[in-house]
Structure formats: C-alpha cells, structure tokens
C-alpha positions as CSV (number, residue, x, y, z in Angstrom):
1,X,-0.6,-20.1,19.9
2,X,1.4,-22.9,18.4
3,X,5.1,-22.4,18.3
4,X,6.8,-21.7,14.9
5,X,9.2,-24.4,13.7
6,X,12.3,-22.4,12.7
7,X,14.7,-24.1,10.2
8,X,17.9,-23.0,8.5
9,X,20.0,-24.3,5.6
10,X,23.0,-22.5,7.1
11,X,25.5,-23.9,9.6
12,X,24.1,-24.2,13.1
13,X,25.3,-23.3,16.6
14,X,26.8,-20.0,15.5
15,X,25.2,-16.7,14.6
16,X,26.7,-16.0,11.3
17,X,26.0,-13.0,9.2
18,X,27.2,-13.5,5.6
19,X,29.1,-10.8,3.9
20,X,26.6,-10.9,1.0
21,X,23.9,-9.9,3.5
22,X,25.9,-6.9,4.7
23,X,26.9,-5.9,1.1
24,X,23.6,-6.3,-0.7
25,X,20.6,-6.5,1.7
26,X,21.3,-4.5,4.9
27,X,21.2,-1.1,3.4
28,X,17.8,-1.7,1.8
29,X,16.0,-2.7,5.0
30,X,14.9,-0.5,7.9
31,X,16.1,-1.0,11.4
32,X,13.0,-2.9,12.6
33,X,13.3,-5.4,9.7
34,X,17.0,-6.0,10.5
35,X,16.2,-6.7,14.1
36,X,13.8,-9.4,13.2
37,X,16.2,-11.1,10.7
38,X,19.1,-11.0,13.2
39,X,16.7,-12.5,15.9
40,X,15.9,-15.4,13.6
41,X,19.6,-15.9,12.9
42,X,20.3,-16.1,16.6
43,X,17.7,-18.8,17.3
44,X,18.0,-20.7,14.0
45,X,20.4,-23.3,15.6
46,X,18.0,-24.1,18.5
47,X,15.0,-26.1,17.2
48,X,13.8,-26.6,20.7
49,X,13.2,-22.8,21.1
50,X,9.6,-21.8,21.4
51,X,9.1,-18.9,19.0
52,X,5.8,-17.2,18.0
53,X,5.1,-14.0,16.3
54,X,3.6,-12.9,19.6
55,X,6.9,-13.7,21.5
56,X,8.9,-11.8,18.9
57,X,6.6,-8.8,19.1
58,X,6.9,-8.8,22.9
59,X,10.7,-9.0,22.8
60,X,11.0,-6.0,20.5
61,X,8.0,-4.1,21.8
62,X,6.2,-4.3,18.4
63,X,2.9,-5.4,17.2
64,X,2.4,-8.8,15.6
65,X,1.5,-7.1,12.3
66,X,4.9,-5.3,12.5
67,X,6.6,-8.7,12.9
68,X,4.6,-10.3,10.0
69,X,5.4,-7.3,7.8
70,X,9.1,-7.7,8.5
71,X,8.9,-11.4,7.7
72,X,7.1,-10.8,4.4
73,X,9.8,-8.3,3.5
74,X,12.6,-10.9,3.9
75,X,10.4,-13.4,2.1
76,X,10.2,-11.0,-0.9
77,X,14.0,-10.6,-0.7
78,X,14.1,-14.4,-1.0
79,X,16.0,-14.8,2.3
80,X,13.1,-16.7,4.0
81,X,10.6,-19.3,3.2
82,X,7.4,-19.1,5.3
83,X,4.6,-21.7,5.8
84,X,1.1,-20.6,6.9
85,X,-1.7,-22.7,8.3
86,X,-5.3,-22.2,7.1
87,X,-6.1,-19.8,10.0
88,X,-3.4,-17.4,8.9
89,X,-0.7,-18.3,11.5
90,X,2.9,-18.9,10.6
91,X,4.0,-22.5,11.2
92,X,7.4,-22.7,9.7
93,X,10.2,-20.2,8.8
94,X,13.3,-21.4,6.9
95,X,16.3,-19.1,6.5
96,X,17.7,-19.5,3.0
97,X,21.3,-19.2,2.0
98,X,22.3,-15.6,1.4
99,X,23.7,-15.0,-2.1
100,X,24.3,-11.8,-4.0
101,X,21.0,-10.9,-5.7
102,X,22.6,-10.8,-9.2
103,X,24.1,-14.2,-8.8
104,X,20.9,-15.9,-9.8
105,X,18.6,-18.2,-7.9
106,X,20.1,-21.0,-5.8
107,X,19.1,-24.6,-6.5
108,X,15.8,-25.7,-4.9
109,X,16.3,-26.6,-1.3
110,X,14.4,-29.5,0.3
111,X,12.4,-28.5,3.4
112,X,8.9,-28.1,4.8
113,X,6.2,-27.6,2.2
114,X,5.6,-23.9,2.0
115,X,2.1,-22.7,1.4
116,X,1.3,-19.1,0.2
117,X,0.5,-16.5,2.7
118,X,-3.3,-16.0,3.2
119,X,-4.9,-13.0,1.7
120,X,-5.3,-10.2,4.2
121,X,-8.6,-8.4,4.7
122,X,-7.4,-5.1,3.5
123,X,-8.2,-2.9,0.5
124,X,-5.3,-2.7,-1.8
125,X,-5.3,0.1,-4.4
126,X,-4.8,-1.3,-7.9
127,X,-1.4,-1.0,-9.4
128,X,-0.9,1.5,-12.2
129,X,-0.9,0.1,-15.7
130,X,-0.2,-3.4,-17.0
131,X,3.5,-3.1,-17.6
132,X,6.1,-5.8,-17.4
133,X,9.8,-5.3,-17.2
134,X,11.6,-7.4,-19.9
135,X,14.4,-9.7,-19.0
136,X,17.3,-8.0,-20.8
137,X,20.3,-10.0,-21.6
138,X,23.8,-9.3,-20.3
139,X,24.7,-8.0,-23.8
140,X,21.8,-5.6,-23.7
141,X,23.0,-4.2,-20.3
142,X,26.6,-4.1,-21.5
143,X,25.6,-2.2,-24.7
144,X,23.6,0.3,-22.6
145,X,26.6,0.9,-20.3
146,X,29.1,1.3,-23.1
147,X,27.1,3.0,-25.9
148,X,24.6,5.1,-23.9
149,X,26.9,6.0,-20.9
150,X,24.6,3.9,-18.8
151,X,27.4,3.0,-16.5
152,X,27.5,6.6,-15.2
153,X,23.7,6.4,-14.6
154,X,24.1,3.2,-12.7
155,X,26.9,4.7,-10.6
156,X,24.8,7.8,-9.7
157,X,21.8,5.6,-8.8
158,X,24.0,3.5,-6.6
159,X,25.0,6.6,-4.7
160,X,21.3,7.5,-4.2
161,X,20.3,4.0,-3.0
162,X,23.4,3.3,-1.0
163,X,23.9,-0.2,-2.3
164,X,25.1,-2.0,-5.4
165,X,22.5,-2.5,-8.2
166,X,21.6,-6.1,-8.9
167,X,20.6,-7.4,-12.4
168,X,16.9,-6.9,-11.7
169,X,17.5,-3.3,-10.7
170,X,19.5,-2.7,-13.9
171,X,16.7,-4.3,-15.9
172,X,14.2,-2.0,-14.4
173,X,16.3,1.1,-15.2
174,X,16.8,0.0,-18.8
175,X,13.0,-0.5,-18.9
176,X,12.6,3.1,-18.0
177,X,15.0,4.1,-20.7
178,X,13.9,1.8,-23.6
179,X,10.2,1.2,-23.0
180,X,9.0,4.3,-21.1
181,X,11.3,6.6,-23.2
182,X,12.7,8.4,-20.2
183,X,16.0,10.3,-20.6
184,X,18.9,9.5,-18.3
185,X,18.5,12.9,-16.6
186,X,14.8,12.2,-15.9
187,X,15.6,8.7,-14.6
188,X,18.2,10.3,-12.3
189,X,15.7,12.8,-11.0
190,X,13.1,10.0,-10.5
191,X,15.4,8.2,-8.1
192,X,16.4,11.5,-6.4
193,X,12.7,12.4,-5.9
194,X,11.5,9.0,-4.6
195,X,14.4,8.4,-2.2
196,X,14.3,11.9,-0.8
197,X,10.7,11.3,0.1
198,X,11.5,8.1,1.9
199,X,10.7,5.5,-0.8
200,X,13.6,3.2,-1.7
201,X,11.8,0.1,-3.0
202,X,12.2,-0.5,-6.7
203,X,8.6,-1.5,-7.1
204,X,7.5,1.9,-5.8
205,X,10.0,3.8,-8.0
206,X,8.7,1.8,-11.0
207,X,5.1,2.7,-10.2
208,X,6.1,6.4,-10.1
209,X,7.9,6.1,-13.4
210,X,4.9,4.5,-15.1
211,X,2.7,7.3,-13.6
212,X,5.0,9.9,-15.0
213,X,5.0,8.2,-18.4
214,X,1.2,8.1,-18.5
215,X,1.0,11.7,-17.5
216,X,3.2,12.7,-20.5
217,X,6.2,13.8,-18.4
218,X,9.3,13.8,-20.7
219,X,11.7,16.3,-19.0
220,X,13.1,17.1,-15.6
221,X,11.3,20.4,-15.7
222,X,8.0,18.7,-16.3
223,X,8.6,16.3,-13.5
224,X,9.5,19.0,-11.0
225,X,6.4,21.0,-11.9
226,X,4.3,17.8,-11.6
227,X,5.9,16.7,-8.3
228,X,5.4,20.2,-6.8
229,X,1.7,20.0,-7.6
230,X,1.4,16.4,-6.4
231,X,3.3,17.2,-3.1
232,X,1.0,20.1,-2.5
233,X,-2.0,17.8,-3.0
234,X,-0.5,15.1,-0.6
235,X,0.1,17.8,2.0
236,X,-3.5,19.0,1.8
237,X,-4.8,15.4,2.2
238,X,-2.6,14.8,5.2
239,X,-3.7,18.1,6.8
240,X,-7.4,17.3,6.1
241,X,-6.9,13.8,7.7
242,X,-4.7,15.0,10.5
243,X,-1.9,12.7,9.5
244,X,1.4,13.8,11.1
245,X,4.8,12.3,11.8
246,X,4.9,9.8,9.0
247,X,5.0,9.4,5.2
248,X,2.0,8.4,3.3
249,X,2.0,4.7,2.4
250,X,2.2,3.4,-1.1
251,X,-1.5,2.4,-1.1
252,X,-2.5,5.8,0.2
253,X,-0.5,7.5,-2.5
254,X,-2.2,5.3,-5.1
255,X,-5.6,6.5,-3.9
256,X,-4.5,10.1,-4.2
257,X,-3.0,9.6,-7.6
258,X,-6.2,7.9,-8.8
259,X,-8.4,10.7,-7.5
260,X,-6.2,13.3,-9.3
261,X,-5.2,11.5,-12.5
262,X,-8.1,9.0,-13.2
263,X,-11.0,10.9,-11.7
264,X,-9.6,14.3,-12.6
265,X,-10.6,16.0,-9.4
266,X,-9.0,19.2,-8.2
267,X,-7.1,19.6,-4.9
268,X,-10.1,21.5,-3.6
269,X,-12.5,18.7,-4.2
270,X,-10.2,16.0,-2.9
271,X,-9.6,17.9,0.3
272,X,-13.3,18.5,0.7
273,X,-14.0,14.7,0.4
274,X,-11.3,14.0,3.1
275,X,-12.8,16.6,5.4
276,X,-16.3,15.1,5.0
277,X,-14.7,11.7,5.8
278,X,-13.4,12.9,9.1
279,X,-16.7,14.6,10.0
280,X,-18.7,11.5,9.2
281,X,-16.5,8.5,9.8
282,X,-14.2,10.2,12.4
283,X,-11.1,8.4,11.0
284,X,-8.7,9.0,8.2
285,X,-10.3,6.4,5.9
286,X,-9.0,6.6,2.3
287,X,-11.6,3.9,1.4
288,X,-14.5,6.1,2.6
289,X,-13.1,9.1,0.7
290,X,-12.9,6.8,-2.3
291,X,-16.6,6.1,-2.1
292,X,-17.4,9.9,-1.8
293,X,-15.3,10.8,-4.8
294,X,-16.5,7.9,-6.9
295,X,-20.1,9.1,-6.2
296,X,-19.1,12.6,-7.3
297,X,-17.5,11.3,-10.4
298,X,-20.7,9.3,-11.3
299,X,-22.7,12.5,-10.8
300,X,-20.5,14.6,-13.1
301,X,-19.2,16.8,-10.3
302,X,-16.5,19.2,-11.5
303,X,-16.5,22.0,-8.9
304,X,-17.4,22.6,-5.3
305,X,-20.5,24.4,-6.5
306,X,-21.6,21.1,-8.1
307,X,-21.1,19.4,-4.7
308,X,-23.3,22.1,-3.0
309,X,-26.0,21.5,-5.7
310,X,-25.9,17.8,-5.0
311,X,-26.2,18.5,-1.2
312,X,-29.2,20.8,-1.8
313,X,-30.9,18.3,-4.1
314,X,-30.4,15.6,-1.4
315,X,-31.7,17.8,1.4
316,X,-34.8,18.8,-0.7
317,X,-35.6,15.2,-1.5
318,X,-35.2,14.2,2.1
319,X,-37.4,17.1,3.3
320,X,-40.1,16.2,0.7
321,X,-40.1,12.6,1.9
322,X,-40.5,13.7,5.5
323,X,-43.4,16.0,4.6
324,X,-45.1,13.2,2.7
325,X,-44.7,10.9,5.8
326,X,-46.2,13.6,8.1
327,X,-49.1,14.2,5.8
328,X,-50.1,10.5,5.8
329,X,-49.5,9.5,9.5
330,X,-52.4,7.1,9.8
331,X,-52.6,3.7,8.3
332,X,-55.9,1.9,8.0
333,X,-56.0,-1.4,10.0
334,X,-57.5,-4.4,8.2
335,X,-60.8,-5.7,9.7
336,X,-60.4,-8.2,12.4
337,X,-57.0,-6.9,13.5
338,X,-56.1,-4.7,16.4
339,X,-54.8,-1.3,15.6
340,X,-51.1,-0.7,16.0
341,X,-50.1,0.4,19.4
342,X,-48.4,3.7,20.0
343,X,-45.1,1.8,20.0
344,X,-45.6,0.8,16.4
345,X,-47.1,4.1,15.2
346,X,-44.0,5.9,14.2
347,X,-42.4,7.2,11.1
348,X,-39.7,4.9,9.7
349,X,-36.3,6.5,9.5
350,X,-35.0,6.9,5.9
351,X,-31.4,5.8,5.6
352,X,-29.1,6.9,2.9
353,X,-26.0,5.0,1.7
354,X,-23.7,7.1,3.8
355,X,-25.3,6.0,7.1
356,X,-24.6,2.4,6.3
357,X,-21.1,3.2,5.2
358,X,-20.3,5.1,8.4
359,X,-21.6,2.1,10.5
360,X,-19.4,-0.3,8.5
361,X,-16.3,2.0,8.9
362,X,-16.9,2.2,12.6
363,X,-17.1,-1.6,12.8
364,X,-14.1,-2.0,10.5
365,X,-11.8,0.1,12.7
366,X,-13.1,-1.4,15.9
367,X,-12.2,-4.8,14.7
368,X,-15.9,-6.0,14.7
369,X,-17.4,-6.7,11.3
370,X,-20.2,-8.9,12.5
C-alpha cells in the first residue's frame, strides 16, 4: 500500500495542540477519534514518515474502517483535507489551522488538490424530509436571546453538550424554534433525550427534531410518550436481532423510524420481520428486513394474521406447482434426438425471491459479491 503524504499548515517540529481545539472540538469527539488526530499531529512535522491507514490501524489495534471513519469525522469538522485515489485509498492528508467554529471559515489554503471521497458500497437510509436550516443573521440570534430568553436555552444546551455552541449550532436551534414551531421546553427535552441516548451530533438531533415535527409532537408530554413507544420498539428490534453492548446507529434508527412512521407497521410486525431475517439470512441485516416489510406493505399487510394468510397462499401455490410437475414428469423427445439421460430427467427447483436475497446477503457479509 502506498504511503500517505501528510501535510500541515501549522508550525512543524513540535506537537502543538491549539487551545481552540481543546475548547471547541475535543468534547465533541470520542476517544478513538482523538487518538487519530493526536497521532497525525505527532507525525505532521516529519514528511519522511511512512504512514498508511493500515499502519495507523495496527498502532491503535483498530480496523482500517475505524481509522477512515475517524478521518472523515475530522474532515467534516474542517480540521483535515483528504485526497483519495481512484481505488479508494487515501493519498494525502492536510491538517488545517484550528479556529473557533464560530469565527468563520479561514482563507483558502494552497495545497495538494483534494478529490472527494469515493462513495462507499453501503446502503444509506434516506434522510427525513427536505429541510434546510436558514442562515440567520447575528441580529436574528441576538433578538432571540434578548426577546425570547434564548440565551437561557443556549446556556442549558451547552450544559448538555459540554461545549460552547457555535453559530451553526445556534442557527439550528433557532430553526427548531422558528421553522418547526418547537417550544423552548420541547427543544430542551430534545437535547436531553438525544444526548442521554448517546447521540451528540447536531445532524442527528436535527433529524430527530424533524421526525417529531412530522409526527405532530408539540409538547414535552407528547415527546415523552412518543419516545417511550419508540424506545420500546428499538429494544424489541435489538432483541430480535441479538444486538447487545452498543447503541443502534443512525442508519439503523432511520430504518426503524421508516418502518413505523412511513410504512405504519406495528411493533409486532416489525419484530416478526427481524426474526424472519435472522432465521433466513442468519445475520442482523436491516436491509433484508426492509425487503420483507416493503413486500408486506405492497400486499396491504396490517396484522400478523395477514402475514399468515400470505404464508398460506405462498405454500399452496408452491404445493400446486409441485403437484403439476409430478403429474407431468415425462417430456416427449423430438424425432432424431436421443432421450434425456437420467441425469437430465429431474424436476427443476422453483426459486422464490427470498432464496436469491439470502444468497446475496450471505455473499455481501462474506465480502464476496461475485
């Protein structure tokens, strides 16, 4: 694997951690991400160092995907610029100057041409709604803080997040208040709920806020009732899939939210689909459960009895096809051709769509899609 060319726009020959990083970025990153960033700082002044994602992974006893995930996190925080080659390998990493997030973007910095990261071969659940956070002016924010007691709300949220809010964060909170019509009490509970469940990223909190808005949630009481139901649904899915010792990811939560809110399936039906996924695919595949539930939706399934009726209809159709095949076992051979040997005289197996999906899922999780 080709070594990564590591660059920096900061002073070299010292490992310097800017105060802005400690004040505004450190609290929002997990320990693994911090290790990767500090490692890059350590070696940024040594261009002769041979660094690869594999060597970093070995040093920290991680996987290469863990390393790339950390690098993308810091790229999203605008502390790194990353260049990729056409095969998906990282060729250059440039550490950008660290400034307070609300201080605005620094002037463009000359360096290696940075190409966008290649798309990963993963199924990403679509984001909820086509909402865009407005760019509120300083006067808008100031008016909210003075006239609507928004400064108290900002202070409370800072206590939850454990870091100062930047202008983008405050814009998003004002978006919740102005555009989604959420009360300050409801916004406060929103942050309390998300952070207590291990989700601190503003993008995730925004997605939850939009989901609440589209579900018609207007009060804290509504939100608590809704969250209790959704948490129970999450727990049932995790139990059905045998997921333990971790939180559900944002993509997994998007799947569950879609099954419940868009497809309007009950907890009983969603859990049944997850159980069937484990029995058939032998892995906790949200994509496979999505196919099952989408098929049930298309067939107007509303209850577990409807599922059983579909199963019975499928079994009867399959049995009828087998009987028909057994009643007509011989096939006339055209004149001049030899009859089929006993190796060719067999009933063709009838595949249904789930057989092919199971084979695909097995290949997908074994890393072989050929």
